[in-house]
C-alpha positions as CSV (number, residue, x, y, z in Angstrom):
1,M,-45.3,33.8,-32.1
2,F,-41.9,32.9,-33.1
3,F,-40.0,30.0,-31.3
4,R,-36.3,30.0,-31.5
5,P,-34.7,26.9,-30.1
6,D,-31.3,27.2,-28.2
7,L,-28.9,25.4,-30.5
8,S,-25.7,27.1,-29.2
9,F,-22.7,24.9,-30.3
10,S,-21.7,24.1,-26.5
11,R,-24.9,22.6,-25.8
12,V,-25.2,20.6,-28.9
13,A,-21.6,19.5,-29.0
14,G,-21.9,18.7,-25.1
15,A,-25.0,16.6,-25.6
16,I,-23.4,14.7,-28.7
17,L,-20.2,14.1,-26.5
18,E,-22.2,13.0,-23.6
19,E,-24.3,10.4,-25.7
20,K,-21.2,8.9,-27.1
21,E,-19.2,8.5,-23.8
22,M,-19.2,4.9,-22.5
23,K,-19.3,4.9,-18.8
24,V,-17.1,2.4,-17.2
25,F,-17.0,1.3,-13.6
26,I,-14.1,-0.5,-11.8
27,A,-14.8,-2.9,-8.9
28,D,-11.5,-3.9,-7.4
29,D,-10.1,-3.7,-4.0
30,S,-6.5,-3.0,-5.1
31,K,-5.7,0.6,-5.2
32,V,-2.7,0.1,-7.4
33,I,-4.9,-1.8,-10.0
34,V,-7.6,0.8,-9.8
35,E,-5.0,3.6,-10.5
36,R,-3.5,1.6,-13.4
37,L,-6.9,1.1,-14.8
38,A,-7.8,4.6,-14.5
39,D,-4.8,5.7,-16.3
40,L,-5.5,3.1,-19.1
41,L,-9.1,4.5,-19.4
42,R,-7.9,8.1,-19.7
43,D,-6.0,7.1,-22.9
44,I,-9.3,5.7,-24.6
45,P,-11.4,8.0,-26.3
46,G,-15.0,7.8,-25.7
47,V,-14.6,6.4,-22.3
48,E,-15.6,8.0,-18.8
49,L,-14.6,6.4,-15.7
50,T,-17.8,6.8,-13.7
51,G,-16.8,5.3,-10.4
52,Q,-15.1,2.6,-8.5
53,A,-15.8,0.3,-5.5
54,G,-13.4,-1.6,-3.3
55,D,-15.7,-4.3,-2.0
56,A,-18.7,-6.4,-3.3
57,P,-21.6,-4.8,-1.5
58,E,-20.3,-1.2,-2.5
59,A,-19.9,-2.5,-6.1
60,M,-23.5,-3.7,-6.2
61,R,-24.8,-0.5,-4.7
62,C,-22.9,1.7,-7.0
63,I,-23.7,-0.3,-10.0
64,E,-27.4,0.2,-9.4
65,E,-26.8,3.8,-8.7
66,K,-24.6,4.8,-11.6
67,K,-25.8,2.4,-14.2
68,P,-22.5,2.0,-16.1
69,D,-22.2,0.7,-19.7
70,A,-19.1,-1.5,-18.8
71,L,-17.8,-2.9,-15.6
72,I,-14.2,-4.1,-14.8
73,L,-14.8,-6.6,-12.1
74,D,-12.2,-8.4,-9.7
75,L,-13.2,-11.9,-8.5
76,Q,-11.6,-11.6,-4.8
77,M,-12.9,-8.6,-3.0
78,P,-13.8,-7.9,0.6
79,G,-17.6,-8.5,1.6
80,G,-18.1,-11.1,-1.0
81,S,-16.8,-12.3,-4.5
82,G,-17.0,-10.7,-7.9
83,L,-18.9,-13.8,-8.9
84,E,-21.6,-13.0,-6.5
85,V,-21.6,-9.5,-7.8
86,L,-21.9,-10.8,-11.2
87,R,-24.8,-12.9,-10.4
88,A,-26.7,-10.4,-8.5
89,I,-26.3,-7.5,-11.2
90,R,-26.7,-9.5,-14.5
91,P,-30.4,-10.2,-14.5
92,D,-31.2,-6.6,-14.2
93,H,-28.5,-5.3,-16.4
94,P,-28.4,-7.5,-19.5
95,A,-26.6,-4.8,-21.7
96,L,-23.8,-4.1,-19.3
97,Q,-20.4,-5.4,-20.6
98,I,-18.7,-7.2,-17.9
99,L,-14.9,-7.8,-17.9
100,V,-13.9,-10.0,-15.1
101,C,-10.1,-9.3,-14.5
102,T,-8.5,-11.5,-11.9
103,N,-5.4,-13.0,-10.5
104,Y,-7.3,-16.3,-10.2
105,A,-7.8,-17.2,-13.8
106,Y,-8.5,-21.0,-13.3
107,P,-10.5,-22.7,-15.9
108,Q,-13.3,-23.4,-13.4
109,Y,-13.5,-19.7,-12.6
110,R,-13.5,-18.8,-16.3
111,E,-16.4,-21.0,-17.0
112,E,-18.3,-20.1,-14.0
113,C,-18.0,-16.5,-15.0
114,L,-18.8,-16.9,-18.6
115,S,-21.9,-19.0,-17.5
116,A,-23.0,-16.4,-15.1
117,G,-23.0,-13.7,-17.8
118,A,-19.4,-12.3,-18.0
119,N,-18.6,-11.1,-21.4
120,Y,-14.8,-11.3,-21.0
121,F,-12.6,-13.2,-18.5
122,L,-8.9,-12.0,-18.4
123,D,-6.0,-13.0,-16.2
124,K,-4.5,-9.8,-14.6
125,S,-0.8,-11.2,-14.8
126,A,-1.2,-12.2,-18.5
127,E,-3.8,-10.4,-20.2
128,F,-4.1,-6.9,-18.4
129,E,-2.8,-5.0,-21.5
130,K,-5.7,-6.4,-23.5
131,I,-8.1,-4.0,-21.6
132,P,-7.7,-0.9,-23.7
133,A,-8.2,-2.9,-27.0
134,I,-11.4,-4.6,-25.7
135,L,-12.7,-1.2,-24.3
136,G,-11.8,0.5,-27.7
137,E,-14.0,-2.0,-29.6
138,L,-16.9,-1.7,-27.1
139,V,-16.7,2.1,-27.5
140,K,-17.1,1.7,-31.3
141,N,-20.0,-0.6,-30.9
142,F,-21.4,1.6,-28.1
143,A,-21.3,4.8,-30.4
144,K,-23.1,3.0,-33.2
145,S,-26.0,1.7,-30.9
146,A,-29.0,3.8,-30.3
147,P,-29.3,5.5,-26.9
148,A,-32.5,3.7,-26.2
149,A,-31.0,0.3,-26.8
150,R,-28.2,1.3,-24.0
151,Q,-30.8,1.7,-21.4
152,T,-30.9,-1.0,-18.6
């Protein structure tokens, strides 16, 4: 009996592209910021916007459900703070890249967020434009990592 695997180009190419896409989730209650971030993400090769949440409980639920590779997290949201979200999700998602992006970029918040496991802490008013470069670097590292190492 002869076995011929289905190696059609579209299936193979789709699987390769799917493996290399870094899934990004946005947790921010500002529709303007979410739209702006979504526009920025569209221009970064290898990034897929996997969802967004406008409050802390929804963010925690969706992060567990969607298992993104990176999270852009606001500190001030309805239903709880981004810091609470960070503390709740970090233990179960050690490989998740977390970018805290806030209008409240005070040193004590920066220290608290970085201590709680944030990878980046950005001031929305002064450092928002750094997000594409940060995600671009993360995509490069993500594409190099083995798929098994990305599982959380």
